[in-house]
C-alpha positions in Angstrom: 14.5 -9.2 -0.7 16.9 -11.0 1.7 15.3 -11.9 5.1 11.8 -11.1 3.9 9.4 -14.0 3.2 5.9 -14.9 2.2 4.4 -16.3 5.3 1.7 -18.8 6.1 -0.9 -17.8 8.7 0.9 -19.6 11.6 4.2 -18.1 10.6 2.6 -14.6 10.4 1.4 -15.0 14.0 4.9 -15.9 15.1 6.3 -12.9 13.2 3.7 -10.7 14.9 4.8 -12.1 18.4 8.4 -11.4 17.6 7.6 -7.8 16.6 5.5 -7.2 19.7 8.3 -8.5 21.9 10.7 -5.9 20.2 8.2 -3.1 20.9 7.0 -2.6 17.4 3.4 -1.3 17.8 1.9 -2.2 14.4 2.1 -4.3 11.3 0.5 -4.2 7.8 -0.8 -7.3 6.0 -0.6 -8.0 2.2 -2.3 -11.1 0.9 -1.3 -13.8 -1.7 -4.5 -15.9 -2.6 -4.4 -19.4 -3.9 -6.3 -18.3 -6.9 -6.6 -14.9 -8.8 -9.5 -13.8 -10.9 -10.7 -10.8 -12.7 -12.8 -9.5 -9.9 -10.2 -10.0 -7.0 -12.4 -12.3 -5.0 -9.6 -13.2 -2.6 -9.5 -9.6 -1.5 -13.1 -9.3 -0.3 -14.3 -12.8 0.6 -14.7 -13.3 4.4 -12.3 -16.3 4.4 -9.6 -14.5 2.4 -6.0 -14.9 3.4 -5.6 -11.6 5.0 -8.9 -12.1 6.9 -7.6 -15.4 8.2 -4.3 -13.9 9.3 -5.9 -11.0 11.0 -8.2 -13.2 13.1 -5.2 -15.3 14.1 -2.9 -12.4 14.9 -5.6 -10.6 16.9 -6.4 -13.8 18.9 -2.7 -14.4 19.8 -1.3 -10.9 20.0 -4.3 -8.7 20.8 -2.2 -5.7 21.6 -0.7 -5.5 18.1 -2.3 -2.9 15.8 -3.0 -4.5 12.4 -3.3 -2.4 9.3 -5.0 -3.8 6.2 -3.7 -2.8 2.8 -6.7 -2.5 0.4 -5.9 -2.9 -3.1 -6.8 -5.4 -5.8 -3.5 -5.9 -7.7 -2.4 -8.9 -5.7 -5.8 -10.6 -6.2 -6.5 -9.9 -9.9 -5.5 -12.2 -12.6 -4.3 -9.2 -14.8 -2.3 -7.5 -11.9 -4.0 -4.1 -12.1 -5.4 -2.3 -9.1 -9.0 -2.0 -10.5 -11.5 -3.7 -12.7 -10.3 -3.8 -16.3 -12.5 -3.8 -19.4 -11.8 -3.5 -23.1 -11.4 0.0 -24.1 -14.0 1.5 -26.6 -12.6 1.3 -30.2 -11.4 4.6 -31.6 -13.2 6.2 -34.6 -11.6 5.5 -37.9 -9.0 8.0 -38.5 -9.0 9.4 -35.1 -5.8 11.1 -34.1 -3.6 9.5 -31.4 -0.7 11.4 -29.9 1.3 8.1 -29.4 -0.2 5.2 -31.6 2.2 2.7 -30.2 1.0 3.4 -26.6 -2.7 3.7 -27.3 -4.5 1.6 -24.7 -6.6 -1.4 -25.6 -8.0 -1.5 -22.1 -9.2 0.8 -19.4 -9.6 0.7 -15.6 -13.2 1.0 -14.5 -13.0 3.3 -11.6 -16.5 3.3 -10.1 -16.9 -0.6 -10.3 -13.6 -0.9 -8.5 -14.7 1.4 -5.7 -17.5 -1.1 -4.8 -15.0 -3.9 -4.4 -12.7 -1.7 -2.5 -15.4 -0.8 -0.1 -16.5 -4.5 0.1 -12.9 -5.4 0.9 -12.6 -2.8 3.6 -15.8 -4.0 5.4 -14.6 -7.6 5.2 -11.2 -6.7 6.7 -12.8 -4.6 9.5 -15.1 -7.6 10.4 -12.0 -9.8 10.6 -10.5 -7.4 13.2 -8.3 -5.0 11.1 -7.7 -1.9 13.1 -6.8 0.5 10.3 -7.9 0.4 6.6 -5.1 1.5 4.3 -6.3 1.9 0.6 -3.4 1.9 -1.8 -5.2 1.5 -5.1 -5.2 5.3 -6.2 -8.8 5.1 -7.7 -10.6 8.4 -7.6 -13.1 8.6 -4.8 -12.0 5.4 -3.0 -11.8 7.1 0.5 -15.3 8.4 0.3 -16.5 5.0 -0.9 -14.7 3.1 1.8 -15.8 5.5 4.6 -19.4 5.2 3.5 -19.2 1.4 3.4 -17.4 1.2 6.8 -20.0 3.5 8.3 -23.0 1.6 6.9 -21.6 -1.7 8.3 -21.2 -0.3 11.8 -17.4 0.5 11.7 -17.7 4.3 12.1 -14.6 4.4 14.4 -12.3 2.3 12.0 -9.7 4.9 10.6 -8.5 5.2 7.2 -4.8 5.6 6.3 -4.9 6.6 2.7 -2.0 6.1 0.3 -2.8 9.6 -0.9 0.5 10.2 -2.7 1.4 7.0 -4.2 3.8 7.5 -7.2 4.3 5.4 -10.3 7.7 4.3 -9.2 10.3 1.8 -10.3 11.2 1.1 -6.7 8.2 -1.4 -6.2 9.8 -4.1 -8.4 11.0 -6.6 -5.7 7.6 -6.5 -4.0 5.7 -7.0 -7.2 7.9 -10.0 -8.1 7.4 -11.5 -4.6 3.6 -10.9 -4.7 3.3 -11.9 -8.4 1.3 -8.7 -8.8 3.0 -7.0 -11.8 0.6 -5.9 -14.4 0.2 -8.6 -17.2 -0.3 -5.7 -19.8 0.3 -2.0 -19.7 1.4 -0.2 -16.6 -0.1 1.8 -13.6 0.9 5.3 -14.8 -2.8 6.1 -15.7 -3.8 5.9 -12.0 -0.6 6.2 -10.0 1.1 9.6 -9.7 3.6 11.4 -11.8 6.8 11.5 -9.9 7.7 15.1 -11.2 4.5 16.7 -10.0 4.5 17.9 -6.5 1.4 20.0 -6.9 -0.6 17.0 -8.0 0.5 15.1 -4.8 -0.8 18.0 -2.7 -4.1 18.1 -4.5 -4.5 14.3 -4.0 -3.8 14.5 -0.3 -6.3 17.3 0.1 -9.0 15.4 -1.7 -8.4 12.3 0.4 -8.6 14.3 3.6 -11.8 16.0 2.4 -13.3 12.5 1.6 -12.6 11.4 5.3 -9.0 10.0 5.5 -7.6 10.1 9.0 -4.0 9.7 8.0 -2.2 9.9 4.7 0.8 8.0 3.2 3.5 9.1 0.8 5.1 6.1 -1.1 8.0 5.6 -1.8 9.7 7.4 0.9 13.4 8.3 0.3 12.9 9.4 -3.3 10.0 11.6 -2.2 11.3 13.1 1.1 10.4 16.6 -0.4 6.8 15.5 -0.8 6.7 14.4 2.9 8.1 17.7 4.0 5.5 19.6 1.8 2.6 17.5 3.1 3.9 18.0 6.8 3.9 21.8 6.3 0.4 22.0 4.7 -1.7 19.3 6.4 -2.4 18.6 10.1 -3.2 14.8 10.1 -0.4 12.2 10.7 1.9 11.7 7.7 3.0 8.1 7.1 5.8 7.1 4.7 6.5 3.7 3.1 10.2 2.7 2.7 9.4 0.3 -0.1 10.9 -2.9 -1.4 13.3 -1.3 -3.9 14.8 0.9 -1.1 15.1 -2.1 1.1 16.7 -4.2 -1.7 19.4 -1.5 -2.5 20.5 -1.2 1.0 20.7 -5.0 1.4 22.5 -5.5 -1.9 25.1 -2.8 -1.1 25.7 -4.1 2.3 26.2 -7.6 1.0 28.8 -6.3 -1.3 30.5 -4.5 1.6 30.0 -1.2 0.0 28.2 0.3 3.1 27.8 -0.1 6.8 24.4 -1.8 6.9 23.3 -0.8 10.4 24.3 2.8 10.0 22.7 3.2 6.7 19.4 1.5 8.0 19.2 4.1 10.8 20.4 6.9 8.6 17.7 6.3 6.0 14.9 6.0 8.6 16.1 9.2 10.3 16.0 11.0 7.0 12.3 10.0 6.6 11.5 10.9 10.1 13.3 14.3 9.8 11.3 15.0 6.6 8.2 14.9 8.7 6.8 11.4 8.8 5.4 10.3 12.1 4.7 6.8 10.9 7.2 4.8 8.9 6.4 1.5 7.2 9.7 -0.4 6.6 11.0 -3.9 6.1 13.7 -2.9 8.6 11.3 -2.5 11.5 12.8 -5.4 13.5 16.3 -4.4 12.8 15.6 -0.8 13.8 13.9 -1.9 17.0 16.9 -3.9 18.0 19.3 -1.1 17.1 17.2 1.3 19.2 16.9 -1.0 22.2 
């Protein structure tokens, strides 16, 4: 991802200052811990890397709105977004639709919810303004809302990645964050890219559980999902122009196949036109300069 780097806390503060000077109102933080384990300790400990960066940014750039991504994949040794346990053995002779793909593990949904809520409270204590769960566990918004409320953060809003698809466009980020699953994949808990109706159901469920805003991810391959969500739901719709989208534009521009600046703005305009009122993009600083 040309021009995108893993940053230390002091460098993250400087990046936030640059963004603020350009008029960018908000940023989202993802963390890379020194150590990873099976229970994602780096996500929820009060001195975690995102917690440190949040306190530093809010101290130096208090006007900057800081969003905290809440997921465990960057902090788990296995790279999955939830707690993993060995799957129960199948009865002898039990039929399996696809024996080669039969899982030897399973994601423990409810145990994961406890850690997601703990992570959210820890981030809120550090000064995060908006909690953004991206894990796609069932019931995570309700669990996080309950945890925040009990800890005294009733006014901390939740931006839910309600429609996060099992996409091949996440590759560059996963490599940079060393968060690719060590076994299996995430299709059992992320969404089927062919199923629009499922996306609408997931959004409706998250809003019922207390989400204040929802996110569609990725953005450009799912502009129809953004449009459908905009037409059906009132809360703000966010869209995430993910690492693969960014990398394709950068690669084509470096090969002189496209006009980089025009394609950046055209891609962002398409997302806005589809109905997103919030866009997460690695091109934020470029777009701010072009719009100035």
